[in-house]
Structure formats: C-alpha cells, structure tokens
DRENSELUM-809275 format. One record per residue (C-alpha): residue in one letter; x, y, z. Coordinates in nm, 3 decimals. Example, Ala and Ser with C-alpha at 12.3 -4.5 7.8 and 13.67 -1.06 7.14 Angstrom:
2
<pt><res>A</res><xx>1.230</xx><yy>-0.450</yy><zz>0.780</zz></pt>
<pt><res>S</res><xx>1.367</xx><yy>-0.106</yy><zz>0.714</zz></pt>
***
This chain:
117
<pt><res>M</res><xx>0.154</xx><yy>3.634</yy><zz>8.002</zz></pt>
<pt><res>G</res><xx>0.117</xx><yy>3.263</yy><zz>8.004</zz></pt>
<pt><res>S</res><xx>0.394</xx><yy>3.036</yy><zz>7.893</zz></pt>
<pt><res>E</res><xx>0.186</xx><yy>2.901</yy><zz>7.606</zz></pt>
<pt><res>E</res><xx>0.121</xx><yy>3.249</yy><zz>7.466</zz></pt>
<pt><res>T</res><xx>0.489</xx><yy>3.339</yy><zz>7.503</zz></pt>
<pt><res>D</res><xx>0.589</xx><yy>3.021</yy><zz>7.318</zz></pt>
<pt><res>T</res><xx>0.345</xx><yy>3.104</yy><zz>7.038</zz></pt>
<pt><res>V</res><xx>0.484</xx><yy>3.456</yy><zz>7.002</zz></pt>
<pt><res>A</res><xx>0.843</xx><yy>3.325</yy><zz>7.008</zz></pt>
<pt><res>Q</res><xx>0.760</xx><yy>3.068</yy><zz>6.737</zz></pt>
<pt><res>E</res><xx>0.599</xx><yy>3.335</yy><zz>6.520</zz></pt>
<pt><res>I</res><xx>0.897</xx><yy>3.567</yy><zz>6.564</zz></pt>
<pt><res>M</res><xx>1.140</xx><yy>3.284</yy><zz>6.476</zz></pt>
<pt><res>A</res><xx>0.943</xx><yy>3.197</yy><zz>6.162</zz></pt>
<pt><res>T</res><xx>0.935</xx><yy>3.563</yy><zz>6.056</zz></pt>
<pt><res>L</res><xx>1.306</xx><yy>3.618</yy><zz>6.121</zz></pt>
<pt><res>D</res><xx>1.402</xx><yy>3.292</yy><zz>5.948</zz></pt>
<pt><res>T</res><xx>1.203</xx><yy>3.396</yy><zz>5.641</zz></pt>
<pt><res>L</res><xx>1.358</xx><yy>3.743</yy><zz>5.637</zz></pt>
<pt><res>F</res><xx>1.714</xx><yy>3.616</yy><zz>5.678</zz></pt>
<pt><res>L</res><xx>1.662</xx><yy>3.356</yy><zz>5.404</zz></pt>
<pt><res>A</res><xx>1.541</xx><yy>3.633</yy><zz>5.172</zz></pt>
<pt><res>E</res><xx>1.847</xx><yy>3.836</yy><zz>5.272</zz></pt>
<pt><res>K</res><xx>2.078</xx><yy>3.546</yy><zz>5.178</zz></pt>
<pt><res>R</res><xx>1.908</xx><yy>3.515</yy><zz>4.839</zz></pt>
<pt><res>A</res><xx>1.946</xx><yy>3.889</yy><zz>4.784</zz></pt>
<pt><res>R</res><xx>2.318</xx><yy>3.870</yy><zz>4.870</zz></pt>
<pt><res>L</res><xx>2.362</xx><yy>3.598</yy><zz>4.609</zz></pt>
<pt><res>Q</res><xx>2.188</xx><yy>3.816</yy><zz>4.352</zz></pt>
<pt><res>V</res><xx>2.405</xx><yy>4.112</yy><zz>4.449</zz></pt>
<pt><res>S</res><xx>2.727</xx><yy>3.912</yy><zz>4.416</zz></pt>
<pt><res>A</res><xx>2.618</xx><yy>3.795</yy><zz>4.070</zz></pt>
<pt><res>L</res><xx>2.550</xx><yy>4.156</yy><zz>3.968</zz></pt>
<pt><res>E</res><xx>2.860</xx><yy>4.314</yy><zz>4.124</zz></pt>
<pt><res>D</res><xx>3.102</xx><yy>4.201</yy><zz>3.855</zz></pt>
<pt><res>R</res><xx>2.883</xx><yy>4.329</yy><zz>3.572</zz></pt>
<pt><res>Q</res><xx>2.687</xx><yy>4.622</yy><zz>3.715</zz></pt>
<pt><res>Y</res><xx>2.841</xx><yy>4.747</yy><zz>4.039</zz></pt>
<pt><res>A</res><xx>2.617</xx><yy>5.056</yy><zz>4.075</zz></pt>
<pt><res>L</res><xx>2.300</xx><yy>4.852</yy><zz>4.027</zz></pt>
<pt><res>A</res><xx>2.424</xx><yy>4.588</yy><zz>4.273</zz></pt>
<pt><res>T</res><xx>2.498</xx><yy>4.853</yy><zz>4.536</zz></pt>
<pt><res>T</res><xx>2.154</xx><yy>5.011</yy><zz>4.497</zz></pt>
<pt><res>F</res><xx>1.985</xx><yy>4.671</yy><zz>4.510</zz></pt>
<pt><res>R</res><xx>2.178</xx><yy>4.581</yy><zz>4.829</zz></pt>
<pt><res>M</res><xx>2.077</xx><yy>4.908</yy><zz>5.000</zz></pt>
<pt><res>V</res><xx>1.710</xx><yy>4.862</yy><zz>4.909</zz></pt>
<pt><res>Q</res><xx>1.711</xx><yy>4.501</yy><zz>5.033</zz></pt>
<pt><res>E</res><xx>1.870</xx><yy>4.601</yy><zz>5.364</zz></pt>
<pt><res>M</res><xx>1.615</xx><yy>4.880</yy><zz>5.418</zz></pt>
<pt><res>E</res><xx>1.327</xx><yy>4.644</yy><zz>5.339</zz></pt>
<pt><res>A</res><xx>1.459</xx><yy>4.376</yy><zz>5.577</zz></pt>
<pt><res>D</res><xx>1.515</xx><yy>4.629</yy><zz>5.858</zz></pt>
<pt><res>S</res><xx>1.166</xx><yy>4.770</yy><zz>5.806</zz></pt>
<pt><res>A</res><xx>1.005</xx><yy>4.423</yy><zz>5.807</zz></pt>
<pt><res>I</res><xx>1.188</xx><yy>4.324</yy><zz>6.127</zz></pt>
<pt><res>E</res><xx>1.089</xx><yy>4.649</yy><zz>6.297</zz></pt>
<pt><res>E</res><xx>0.728</xx><yy>4.609</yy><zz>6.187</zz></pt>
<pt><res>A</res><xx>0.709</xx><yy>4.249</yy><zz>6.310</zz></pt>
<pt><res>L</res><xx>0.863</xx><yy>4.312</yy><zz>6.652</zz></pt>
<pt><res>S</res><xx>0.688</xx><yy>4.644</yy><zz>6.709</zz></pt>
<pt><res>G</res><xx>0.361</xx><yy>4.472</yy><zz>6.622</zz></pt>
<pt><res>F</res><xx>0.411</xx><yy>4.246</yy><zz>6.924</zz></pt>
<pt><res>G</res><xx>0.486</xx><yy>4.545</yy><zz>7.146</zz></pt>
<pt><res>F</res><xx>0.864</xx><yy>4.500</yy><zz>7.166</zz></pt>
<pt><res>G</res><xx>1.077</xx><yy>4.803</yy><zz>7.249</zz></pt>
<pt><res>Y</res><xx>1.403</xx><yy>4.868</yy><zz>7.063</zz></pt>
<pt><res>Y</res><xx>1.741</xx><yy>4.920</yy><zz>7.232</zz></pt>
<pt><res>T</res><xx>2.086</xx><yy>4.967</yy><zz>7.080</zz></pt>
<pt><res>V</res><xx>2.343</xx><yy>4.745</yy><zz>7.249</zz></pt>
<pt><res>D</res><xx>2.650</xx><yy>4.852</yy><zz>7.049</zz></pt>
<pt><res>D</res><xx>2.751</xx><yy>4.908</yy><zz>6.687</zz></pt>
<pt><res>D</res><xx>2.714</xx><yy>4.539</yy><zz>6.612</zz></pt>
<pt><res>A</res><xx>2.391</xx><yy>4.442</yy><zz>6.789</zz></pt>
<pt><res>E</res><xx>2.030</xx><yy>4.537</yy><zz>6.838</zz></pt>
<pt><res>L</res><xx>1.803</xx><yy>4.433</yy><zz>7.123</zz></pt>
<pt><res>W</res><xx>1.425</xx><yy>4.415</yy><zz>7.128</zz></pt>
<pt><res>I</res><xx>1.252</xx><yy>4.357</yy><zz>7.464</zz></pt>
<pt><res>S</res><xx>0.894</xx><yy>4.271</yy><zz>7.555</zz></pt>
<pt><res>E</res><xx>0.821</xx><yy>4.264</yy><zz>7.925</zz></pt>
<pt><res>E</res><xx>0.466</xx><yy>4.159</yy><zz>7.839</zz></pt>
<pt><res>Y</res><xx>0.586</xx><yy>3.832</yy><zz>7.684</zz></pt>
<pt><res>G</res><xx>0.910</xx><yy>3.804</yy><zz>7.882</zz></pt>
<pt><res>L</res><xx>1.118</xx><yy>3.785</yy><zz>7.564</zz></pt>
<pt><res>M</res><xx>1.436</xx><yy>3.949</yy><zz>7.441</zz></pt>
<pt><res>V</res><xx>1.540</xx><yy>3.929</yy><zz>7.076</zz></pt>
<pt><res>F</res><xx>1.906</xx><yy>4.000</yy><zz>7.000</zz></pt>
<pt><res>L</res><xx>1.964</xx><yy>4.073</yy><zz>6.631</zz></pt>
<pt><res>S</res><xx>2.285</xx><yy>4.047</yy><zz>6.429</zz></pt>
<pt><res>F</res><xx>2.551</xx><yy>4.014</yy><zz>6.694</zz></pt>
<pt><res>T</res><xx>2.887</xx><yy>3.854</yy><zz>6.749</zz></pt>
<pt><res>A</res><xx>2.917</xx><yy>3.648</yy><zz>7.067</zz></pt>
<pt><res>P</res><xx>3.225</xx><yy>3.685</yy><zz>7.291</zz></pt>
<pt><res>D</res><xx>3.361</xx><yy>3.359</yy><zz>7.147</zz></pt>
<pt><res>G</res><xx>3.356</xx><yy>3.512</yy><zz>6.797</zz></pt>
<pt><res>R</res><xx>3.052</xx><yy>3.327</yy><zz>6.660</zz></pt>
<pt><res>Y</res><xx>2.811</xx><yy>3.542</yy><zz>6.459</zz></pt>
<pt><res>Y</res><xx>2.434</xx><yy>3.512</yy><zz>6.508</zz></pt>
<pt><res>H</res><xx>2.152</xx><yy>3.658</yy><zz>6.302</zz></pt>
<pt><res>Y</res><xx>1.928</xx><yy>3.640</yy><zz>6.607</zz></pt>
<pt><res>R</res><xx>1.881</xx><yy>3.485</yy><zz>6.946</zz></pt>
<pt><res>I</res><xx>1.556</xx><yy>3.481</yy><zz>7.144</zz></pt>
<pt><res>V</res><xx>1.579</xx><yy>3.467</yy><zz>7.522</zz></pt>
<pt><res>S</res><xx>1.290</xx><yy>3.432</yy><zz>7.765</zz></pt>
<pt><res>F</res><xx>1.296</xx><yy>3.589</yy><zz>8.109</zz></pt>
<pt><res>D</res><xx>1.077</xx><yy>3.647</yy><zz>8.412</zz></pt>
<pt><res>V</res><xx>1.010</xx><yy>3.993</yy><zz>8.546</zz></pt>
<pt><res>I</res><xx>1.052</xx><yy>3.947</yy><zz>8.920</zz></pt>
<pt><res>G</res><xx>1.017</xx><yy>4.305</yy><zz>9.031</zz></pt>
<pt><res>G</res><xx>1.056</xx><yy>4.664</yy><zz>8.937</zz></pt>
<pt><res>D</res><xx>0.944</xx><yy>5.014</yy><zz>8.999</zz></pt>
<pt><res>G</res><xx>0.707</xx><yy>5.077</yy><zz>8.708</zz></pt>
<pt><res>E</res><xx>0.584</xx><yy>5.422</yy><zz>8.810</zz></pt>
<pt><res>E</res><xx>0.730</xx><yy>5.713</yy><zz>8.993</zz></pt>
<pt><res>A</res><xx>0.546</xx><yy>5.858</yy><zz>9.292</zz></pt>
<pt><res>G</res><xx>0.412</xx><yy>6.192</yy><zz>9.199</zz></pt>
***
C-alpha cells in the first residue's frame, strides 16, 4: 500500500474512533446522572452503550481488513498488514497513562506467508 492510502485510512480510523469515544463519554455522563435515581436503568443503559461501541469499532476496523488480537485483559490490538497499521485500543502504558487508542504504522520487511505443501 502506498503511504498516501495508509494515511487516508489512518485518518478515517482516527475520526471514527474519536467520534465513538466522544459518544461513550456522553453516555457515561448520562449514566452517572441516572445512577442516583434509577440504578437498574443506568446499568442497562451502560451495558447497551458498551456493546454498541464495541460493535461499531469492530465493524469499522474489520471493514478495512484489520485482524483482531487480544494483548491482555486491558488491551486489544487490531493489525492490518495491507495498510501497515496497528491500532491499540483501551490500554494502560507502562508509565501508567491510559489511552483510548493509539495507531502505529509499520513496514512489513519479510515473512513466510505460506507453508510449503
């Protein structure tokens, strides 16, 4: 893939993730307002919002051909060798800072794509 196409895909992914995380923040504010008055409704609303956000993220990244990998309990990783991009979602860095996402570009310099058969 060309650098320009990779940049375009990265920009589109960033815009999508920014929109989804902003919606998630708004939903959390709504949940906190509901929790004091209607805890059961707030809990249900939170679960539905989380499922919708997870589904939208999966749909967006899968649509670009990214593969999903679990890093640990706290992080998810999506990789596209086609675009040379990795998207880390919801992780805590070694220095303790929390990130909603980080996009990293890489070059594939070699590999054994197929087994001899």
